[in-house]
Short mmCIF file of the C-alpha atoms (twelve columns), coordinates in Angstrom:
data_MODEL
# 
_entry.id   MODEL 
# 
loop_
_atom_site.group_PDB 
_atom_site.id 
_atom_site.type_symbol 
_atom_site.label_atom_id 
_atom_site.label_alt_id 
_atom_site.label_comp_id 
_atom_site.label_asym_id 
_atom_site.label_seq_id 
_atom_site.Cartn_x 
_atom_site.Cartn_y 
_atom_site.Cartn_z 
_atom_site.pdbx_PDB_model_num 
ATOM 1   C CA . MET A 1   0.000   0.000  0.000  1 
ATOM 2   C CA . ARG A 2   1.378   3.403  -0.990 1 
ATOM 3   C CA . ILE A 3   1.210   5.775  1.971  1 
ATOM 4   C CA . THR A 4   0.500   9.281  0.736  1 
ATOM 5   C CA . VAL A 5   -0.228  12.233 3.011  1 
ATOM 6   C CA . PRO A 6   -4.016  11.756 2.636  1 
ATOM 7   C CA . VAL A 7   -3.706  8.018  3.377  1 
ATOM 8   C CA . ALA A 8   -1.571  8.830  6.417  1 
ATOM 9   C CA . ARG A 9   -4.258  11.255 7.641  1 
ATOM 10  C CA . VAL A 10  -6.933  8.571  7.349  1 
ATOM 11  C CA . LEU A 11  -4.778  5.980  9.101  1 
ATOM 12  C CA . ALA A 12  -3.883  8.391  11.906 1 
ATOM 13  C CA . ALA A 13  -7.570  9.250  12.427 1 
ATOM 14  C CA . LEU A 14  -8.497  5.577  12.568 1 
ATOM 15  C CA . LEU A 15  -5.594  4.713  14.880 1 
ATOM 16  C CA . ALA A 16  -6.646  7.402  17.364 1 
ATOM 17  C CA . GLU A 17  -9.372  4.949  18.447 1 
ATOM 18  C CA . PRO A 18  -8.623  1.634  16.690 1 
ATOM 19  C CA . GLU A 19  -11.789 -0.148 17.841 1 
ATOM 20  C CA . ALA A 20  -14.119 2.726  16.943 1 
ATOM 21  C CA . GLU A 21  -16.386 2.509  13.939 1 
ATOM 22  C CA . ARG A 22  -16.254 5.611  11.780 1 
ATOM 23  C CA . TYR A 23  -18.444 6.688  8.891  1 
ATOM 24  C CA . GLY A 24  -17.491 8.874  5.949  1 
ATOM 25  C CA . LEU A 25  -18.595 12.297 7.181  1 
ATOM 26  C CA . ASP A 26  -16.955 11.627 10.548 1 
ATOM 27  C CA . LEU A 27  -13.672 10.785 8.797  1 
ATOM 28  C CA . MET A 28  -13.982 13.807 6.512  1 
ATOM 29  C CA . ASN A 29  -14.250 16.030 9.595  1 
ATOM 30  C CA . LEU A 30  -11.325 14.304 11.349 1 
ATOM 31  C CA . THR A 31  -8.992  14.384 8.349  1 
ATOM 32  C CA . GLY A 32  -10.065 17.514 6.496  1 
ATOM 33  C CA . LEU A 33  -10.251 15.462 3.293  1 
ATOM 34  C CA . PRO A 34  -13.021 15.896 0.728  1 
ATOM 35  C CA . SER A 35  -15.236 12.946 -0.130 1 
ATOM 36  C CA . GLY A 36  -13.618 12.526 -3.556 1 
ATOM 37  C CA . THR A 37  -10.283 11.879 -1.856 1 
ATOM 38  C CA . LEU A 38  -11.523 9.989  1.208  1 
ATOM 39  C CA . TYR A 39  -13.764 7.345  -0.339 1 
ATOM 40  C CA . PRO A 40  -11.195 5.971  -2.813 1 
ATOM 41  C CA . ILE A 41  -8.748  5.665  0.094  1 
ATOM 42  C CA . LEU A 42  -11.327 3.800  2.180  1 
ATOM 43  C CA . GLN A 43  -11.997 1.511  -0.768 1 
ATOM 44  C CA . ARG A 44  -8.280  0.725  -1.220 1 
ATOM 45  C CA . LEU A 45  -7.779  0.114  2.509  1 
ATOM 46  C CA . THR A 46  -10.816 -2.184 2.567  1 
ATOM 47  C CA . GLY A 47  -9.536  -4.074 -0.481 1 
ATOM 48  C CA . ALA A 48  -6.143  -4.509 1.199  1 
ATOM 49  C CA . GLY A 49  -7.809  -6.019 4.277  1 
ATOM 50  C CA . TRP A 50  -6.856  -3.114 6.533  1 
ATOM 51  C CA . LEU A 51  -10.475 -2.012 7.041  1 
ATOM 52  C CA . ALA A 52  -13.742 -3.776 7.616  1 
ATOM 53  C CA . ALA A 53  -16.791 -2.003 6.219  1 
ATOM 54  C CA . GLU A 54  -20.398 -2.631 7.175  1 
ATOM 55  C CA . TRP A 55  -23.697 -0.889 6.497  1 
ATOM 56  C CA . GLU A 56  -25.673 -0.010 9.600  1 
ATOM 57  C CA . GLN A 57  -29.010 -1.727 9.938  1 
ATOM 58  C CA . ILE A 58  -31.577 1.056  10.174 1 
ATOM 59  C CA . ASP A 59  -34.825 2.036  8.556  1 
ATOM 60  C CA . PRO A 60  -33.953 5.260  6.691  1 
ATOM 61  C CA . VAL A 61  -37.567 6.453  6.868  1 
ATOM 62  C CA . VAL A 62  -37.694 6.096  10.646 1 
ATOM 63  C CA . GLN A 63  -34.237 7.609  11.150 1 
ATOM 64  C CA . GLY A 64  -34.786 10.391 8.619  1 
ATOM 65  C CA . ARG A 65  -31.419 9.763  6.969  1 
ATOM 66  C CA . PRO A 66  -29.747 7.179  4.775  1 
ATOM 67  C CA . ALA A 67  -27.899 4.248  6.322  1 
ATOM 68  C CA . ARG A 68  -24.241 4.887  7.049  1 
ATOM 69  C CA . ARG A 69  -21.377 2.652  6.059  1 
ATOM 70  C CA . TYR A 70  -19.094 2.206  9.042  1 
ATOM 71  C CA . TYR A 71  -15.372 1.494  8.768  1 
ATOM 72  C CA . ARG A 72  -13.015 0.147  11.390 1 
ATOM 73  C CA . LEU A 73  -9.469  -1.136 11.341 1 
ATOM 74  C CA . THR A 74  -8.993  -4.889 11.222 1 
ATOM 75  C CA . PRO A 75  -6.287  -6.446 13.421 1 
ATOM 76  C CA . LEU A 76  -4.091  -6.597 10.289 1 
ATOM 77  C CA . GLY A 77  -4.948  -2.959 9.589  1 
ATOM 78  C CA . VAL A 78  -3.921  -1.823 13.061 1 
ATOM 79  C CA . THR A 79  -0.552  -3.547 12.719 1 
ATOM 80  C CA . GLU A 80  0.065   -2.386 9.153  1 
ATOM 81  C CA . ALA A 81  -1.118  1.183  9.798  1 
ATOM 82  C CA . ARG A 82  1.145   1.570  12.826 1 
ATOM 83  C CA . GLN A 83  4.087   0.199  10.864 1 
ATOM 84  C CA . ALA A 84  3.379   2.390  7.824  1 
ATOM 85  C CA . LEU A 85  3.084   5.563  9.895  1 
ATOM 86  C CA . ALA A 86  6.248   4.723  11.845 1 
ATOM 87  C CA . GLU A 87  8.138   4.219  8.571  1 
ATOM 88  C CA . LEU A 88  6.750   7.468  7.181  1 
ATOM 89  C CA . HIS A 89  7.777   9.310  10.329 1 
ATOM 90  C CA . ALA A 90  11.277  7.839  10.183 1 
ATOM 91  C CA . ALA A 91  11.615  8.710  6.493  1 
ATOM 92  C CA . THR A 92  10.614  12.336 7.031  1 
ATOM 93  C CA . ARG A 93  12.702  12.985 10.129 1 
ATOM 94  C CA . PRO A 94  15.764  15.177 9.535  1 
ATOM 95  C CA . THR A 95  18.946  13.118 9.549  1 
ATOM 96  C CA . ALA A 96  21.304  15.926 10.569 1 
ATOM 97  C CA . PRO A 97  20.736  18.422 13.340 1 
ATOM 98  C CA . LEU A 98  19.509  21.745 12.067 1 
ATOM 99  C CA . ARG A 99  21.995  24.565 12.388 1 
ATOM 100 C CA . PRO A 100 20.777  27.881 13.686 1 
ATOM 101 C CA . ARG A 101 20.414  30.544 11.040 1 
ATOM 102 C CA . THR A 102 22.747  33.492 11.280 1 
ATOM 103 C CA . GLU A 103 21.664  36.981 10.470 1 
ATOM 104 C CA . PRO A 104 23.197  38.605 7.366  1 
ATOM 105 C CA . GLY A 105 26.421  40.361 8.236  1 
ATOM 106 C CA . ARG A 106 27.040  38.178 11.302 1 
ATOM 107 C CA . ALA A 107 29.248  35.166 11.458 1 
# 
């Protein structure tokens, strides 16, 4: 699985509460991603076995809204997401200490 910044945002949101079931709008609010970015990511993660997806069992007429599709990390997904985010963090960490900037004209 290729871990892009949007994928990392989704994984981080899901890992904040690994057992929690999240639906699309909830994840959009947590990640700041639009639906056109979020849903393809959820589909890829589900296809990879990292997410389980299930429609809630409600009567839309009684509830006054359509049924939601809930997503949650699978045990494999928890392990893989943690590993992927750790690798991403390690890859983006500076390797050399940053030197303080000097002002022009000063040594």
